N, C-alpha and C positions, 0 to 999 in steps of 0.2 A: 559603365557610362563614359569612361574615358577612352574606350576602344581597346582595353586590354582583357581579353575574355579568359586567359589562362586561369585554371583553377577556380572559375567561377562556380558556385554551388547553387545551380538553378533550382534544385528541389526544395530550397528553403523559402520561407517567406522573405520577401525583400523589403527592407525598411528604408524609407526616404526621409531623411532628416533635414535639418537646416543646412548643413554642408552641401548635401546632395542637391537640395532644391536651388541653392544659390548657384551651384554649378551649372544646373540645367538652364537657368535664367541667363548666364552670361556666356556659356559655350556657343561657338558658331553653330547655327541651325542644321546646316547639312550634315556636318560631322557628328552632332549630337543625335540626329535622327538615324543615321547608319549604326551607330553604336547601340542605340536603344533597339533597333531591329535585330541586330545580332544577340542582344541580351535577351530579348523576349521570344526569340525564335524557339527556344527549348520548351517542348511540350510538358516537361516536368515541372516548370515554374507555376506554383500555385496562385500567387497575387502579389500585388505591391501595396504598401500602406504608406501613406504621407502622414507624419506625426505633427504635433503642435498645431493643428488646424491651418498648416501653411497653405498658401495658394498653389494649386496644382499647375505646374508649367504646361503650357499648350502642347509642346512637342511630345511630352511624356503622355498626356491624355490622348493624343492623336495615335500614337503607336500603339497604345494599350488597346484602343478601339479596333484598330486594324488586326491586331494579333488575337483579339478576344481574350485579353487577360484582365482579370478583375483589378480594379483600381479603387482603393478604399482610403478613408481619411479619418483620423482620430484627433480629439483636442489634447489627449495625453502627450506629455513630453516623452522623448525617445527612450530614455532609461527606465520610465515608469511603464511605458507600452511594452518593451521588450520583456520586463519582468513578468507583467500580467500574461503576455502571451506564452512565455515559456512554461508558467505554471499550468496554464489552460492545456497546451499541447501535452505536457507531461502526464497531465490527468486523464485526458481523453485518449491518448495513444499508448499508454502503459499496458503491458501484457495483462490479460484478464483471465481469471478462472472463476467459475461459480461451484462452490462446494456445498454439499449437504452437511449441515452441522449447526452449532450454536457458537458465537463468539462473545465473550465476556471480558471486560477490562477488570482485571483482579489486581489490585495493588499498582496500577499503573501498567501492568502487562497484559497484552492481548493474548487471551487463552482460547484457542480453537478446540472446541469439544466435538468429537465425532464418535460414531459408534453405530451399530445396527438400529433400525427402527424399533421403537418401543424399549430401549435399553435404559432410558431415563435422562436423556440429554436435557430436555426442556424442564424437567423437574429439578434437575441439578442447577440450571441456570436461575431458576425462580428462587431456590434456596440461596444462591450466591447474591442475587439482588436483595433479598430480605437482609442479608448480612452486611449490606452497604455497598456492594460492587455494582458494576454498571453494565447493562446490557447493551451490546451493539447490534447483533443480528440473531434471529432465530429461524431455523430451517434452511434458508439460503444465505450463504456468505459470499459476498463478491469480493475476490482477493485481487489486487492490483500490485504489480512488482515496479518499484520505484528505483531510481538510481541508488546504487551502493547495496544492492541485494536486499532491500527493505520491502517487506510485505505488508500492505495496508489493507485491513479488512473492512468492509462496510455492509450495509443492508440494501436491498432493493426498496425503492420508495414505496411501492405498494405494501410491504411488510413491516416498515419502520415502526419501532416501539411496540409491535405486537408480538404475543408469545402464545403458542398453542400447547396446551396441557391437556393430556388425555383425562377424561372425566370432568373437566372444568370448560373445556372449549377454548375460544380465543379470548385472551385477557389484554387489556391495554395497561401496560407497564407504566406508561408515562402518567395516566390518570390515577392509578392505584397507589404508585410509590412516589410520585413527583418527578418534576423535569430532571432532577439531578440523578435519576436512576437510568438514564438512556444517554447514549453518545453516538454520534454520527459514524465515527470511525476510530479505529485503534491499529497500532502497529502489532502485528502478530509475533510474539516472542517465545510461544510454547503451544505445542499440540498435544491434546490429551485424547486418547483413544479409549473409551469405556468398553469392556468386552465382558460377556457372559463368563463366569467362573469355569474354567476347565481344569480339573485336577491333573491332567496330563500335560498341560502347558507349562512353559518355563516363564516365570515372572522374575524380574530383577529384584533381589532383596538386599543388595549392597549400594546401588547406584554408581558402580564403578563402570558398567557397561553402557555407554552413552548410545542412544538410539536417535535417529532422525526420521523425519518424514519429508519427502520431496514435494514441495509445492511450486508450481512453475519451475523456475531454475534455481530454487533456493532451498537448502536443507534446513529444516526447523527441528529444534530439540523436541523429541517425542517421549511421552510417558504413557505406559500402558497400564490401566487400572482395572483389575477384575472386579466385577459387580456381584455382590453376594447380599443378602438380607442382613440388615443391621450396620452395614458399613455407611458411614457419613461421607458421601462423595464430596459434598461441597468443602468440608473441612480438608479433605485429601487434596483437592485441587487448589485450595488457598495455600497449603504447605508446599505443593509442587511449584506454585508460582513464586512464593518467598525463596524457596531453594534454588530456582532458576535465576532469580535477581542475584542471589549471592554468587552463583557462578559466573554470571555476567561481570561482577565485580572482581573476579579472580579467586574466590573462595569455593572450595568443594569440600563439604562435610565428610562425604565418602572416602575422598582421597587423603584427607587429613587423619581420619580414623584409621585407614589403611597403613599410613606411614608410621603411626604411633604404634600399631599393632606389630608391624615388622621390626621396628626399633626395640621394642620389649623382647620379641622373639630372638633377635640378634643379641641383645644383652644377656639373656638367659643361656643362650648357647656358648657364649665366651665364658660365663661363670661355671 
């Protein structure tokens, strides 16, 4: 507005607060119009927003009309509006992936359960809900990548709080188990892959070999669980979630056990 266009970020939403409005009202009309013309000449500029319900300066309104740039006004003060707008744009423009699976909040940790069709993902989620955990999404999980490599999973509106179980059909988890059994979104901290038992496959038996699943641009800790008759998958996933929370706090049971074992072997070797 003052006629210094260097480093002007035209691709951003332009906020007009009390200071900018006062400048527009007092600046020489000819110089202000010329500066606004240069400012709004960039086709990447999305819009201008006047905050606090302030009166829109005539020069600003006229140039926006000529350049066909949207000019909006809000009653929110500048700080509150910037906060709301930042949250909204972060939510709408975040990288998005839609994954086939089930998302359950287990002990405050978002657990993404995946596997082949018919492996028992929904049945496992139902058992977890019965045990007091919280369903986020079944069948389709919408995953958004937020700042700080944080993955937030949610459910499409049409599927929210519904669960499809073979033999039972569609059930409404909210009506059956109460409003406390559903959650709109959860931060994904663990991926669980249910696999049909393969005697030739290698499954981790110590927990020393950490595996990850790549979702968008983030590596998520991965646990592969073979499915066989009689295994309580819900309990295994509960323990996997608790174990992951311990790891997040800096404690690894497998590594601690390995260190103790090596120390005992070293002591016996010296003796």
